[in-house]
N, C-alpha and C positions, 0 to 999 in steps of 0.2 A: 559364611554369609557376610559377616561384618567386614572381613578383609577385602572383599571385592566391591563393597559399596562405594568407597572413595574413588576408586578407579572408574566405576560406572558413572559417577557424578561428573568427574572431569570430562569423560567422553561425551556426556550429554551436553555439557556446557560448550564444548568445542563445536559439536554439531549444531547446536542452537545458535551460537555466535556466528559461525560461518554462514548459516542459513539466513540470519538477519542481515549480515553484510551483503550477501548475494541478492536478497530480496530488495534491499534499498537501492542497489545498483540497477537492478532490473526495472524498478519503478522509475528511476531516472532515465533509463533508455526509452521507456514508453513515453515519458514526458517530452523528451527531445523530439521523438518521432511525431508526437502530437503537435508540437510547435511547428515542425516542418510542414505537416499536413494542413495546418491551419484550422480555425474553427469551422464547424459545419454550417452550411447556409440555413436559412429559415424555412424554405418550402421543400415539400417532399420531392418534387421533380429535380430541384437543384441538388438535393442530398444524393439522389441516385447518380447524377453526373459527377458530383464531388467524390463519392465513394469509388466509382469506376476509374476515375483519373488518378486516384491515390491508393489503389488496391494493395500494392506491395507494402507501402508504409503502414496502412491500417492493419494488414495481416500480421506483420512483425510486431507492431505495437500490441495487438491483441494477445499474441503468444507471450510477449514479455510480461504483460499485466497478469496473465493467468498464472505463470510460474512464480511471479513475485508474490501473489496472494497465497499460493500453496506453500511456499517456503516460510511463510509466517507461522505455520502450524508448529514445526519443531522449535522455531524461535520463541514463540510465546510460552511454550512449555518450559524451556530453559530460563526465560526471563522471570516467570513466576517462581521457579525454584530458587532463583538468586535472592528473592525477598523472604527466604525462610525465617530469618532472624528479625524481621521487622513486622509490619502490620499485614498479616496474611489476608485478612478479610478485604482490606482496601486494595491490596495488590491483586487479589483474585478478581475483584470487581473490574479493575482497570484492564487486567489481562483478558478478562472475559469480553470486554468491549472490543479489544483487538482480535480476539478469536472469532467474534461475530463477523468481522470485516472479511475474513478469508472466504467463507462460502458465498457471501454477497458478491465478492469480486468474481468468483467462479461463475455464478449465474449471469452476471453482467457480461462476462466474456462470451458465454454461450449465445446470449442474445445479440451482442455486437458482432459476433463472428458470422452471423447470417448475412451481413452486408458484403462479406468478402469470400466466405467459404461456402460453396454449394454443398448441400446434403442430398444425395441421390439426384444430383442435377438440379435441385430446387434452389433457387436464389430469390431473394427479395426483389420484386420487380414492379411494385406499385408505390406511388408516392406516399400514400397514407400510411402504409406499413413501414416504409423507410423513415418517415417522420416519427412514428411511434417508437421505433427501435432507438433512434438518436435521443429522443426525449427520455426514455427509460434508462438508457446507458449513462448519459450525463447527469440525469437526476439521481441515479444510484451512486455515481462517483461523488456527487455532492454530499449524500448521506454518509458515505464512508469517510469523507474528509472531516465531517463533524464528529463522528465517532472516534476517529484517530486523534483529533484535537483534544477531546475529553480524556481519552486514555493516556495520551502523552503527558498532559498536565498533571494528572494524579500520580503517574509513575515518577515523573520528574520531582515532584514534591517529596515523594518517599525516598528518592535517591539522595536527597540532601542530608538524610540521617542514616544512610546505609553504606554499603561498600563501594558505591560509585563515587568518582571524583565530583567535586562541586561543579566544575565546568561542564561536565556531562549533564548534570541536573539543570543548570542554567540554560544550556543549549536546548534542552528538552522543553523548558518553559517558553523560550522564544519560538521553538518549533510548533508548540501547541497553538500559539496565536497564528502562526503562518498556516497551519493546517486548516483552521477555520476560515481565514481570509482567502486561502487558495481554493476553498470549496465554492467560490463565486467567480470562476474564470470569465464568465460572460459580463461581469461588472468591472473587474480590475484589469482585464486585458491579458494577452498571452505572455508577455515578458515578465510582469510581476507574478503571474501564476507560476512560471518556471522558477523564479527565485524562491517562492514559497516551497516548491517541491525540492529544490536543492537543499534547503534547510532540513526537510523531511529525510532525505537520503543521508545527510551528514549526521543526523541523530541516530538513524539506524546503524550506520557504520560505526559510530563512536560506541554505542551500547553493545553492538555485536563484537567489537574488538575487546571490550572489557569482559564479556562473557567467554570469549575464546581463550583469554588468558587466565580466567578464573581457576583457582585451585579448589 
C-alpha cells in the first residue's frame, strides 16, 4: 500500500494541475467571448434581440464556462492536498469556498443556456423572463467573483510559507483584489473587467503548473 501512495499522489497532482490550467484558460475564452458579445441591454425586449443576434457567441461562452467550473473539482482536491504540511483548517476553508463556486457556475450555465439552447423546442420568448435570466446569471457571477477573491487571498497568504514560490503568492494577492473588482463589470467597464480576468487566469495557470510539477 505505501509503495503505491507516492505514485498516486504525483498522479493526482498532475491531473489537478492540468485541470486548473485548463480551467483558467477556459475562463479566459469565456471572458473574451463575453467582451465580443458586449454587455446585455437593460430591457427584456432588447435582451431577446441581443441574445438572438449573438447566439453562437453566447452558446460557446456558456459551454466554456460550464467546463471551466467542472474542471475546478479535481483542481481544488489537488490544491488542498498541496497544503498538507501547512494550516489544514485555513486551507480547507479557502478550498471549500472554491469548491462552492463550481456547482454555482453549473446552475448559472443551466439558467443562462435557456437563452440560446432550446429544450424540447422551448426557448425563452418573453421579455420579463429574459430579464430575469440575465439578472440571475450576472448576479451569480458577481457572487462567484467575491468568493474566488476571498479564497485566492487566503490561499496566497498560505503560499508565502509553503512550497509555492513567493511570486505565485504575490500574484495571487493581486488576483484576489482583481477578482473582487472584476465582480463589478457594470461599474468598471468591459476592458478593465477583462484585465481582472486575465490576472485570474494567470494565477490559475501559475498554480496549476506548480501542482503539475509537484513531486
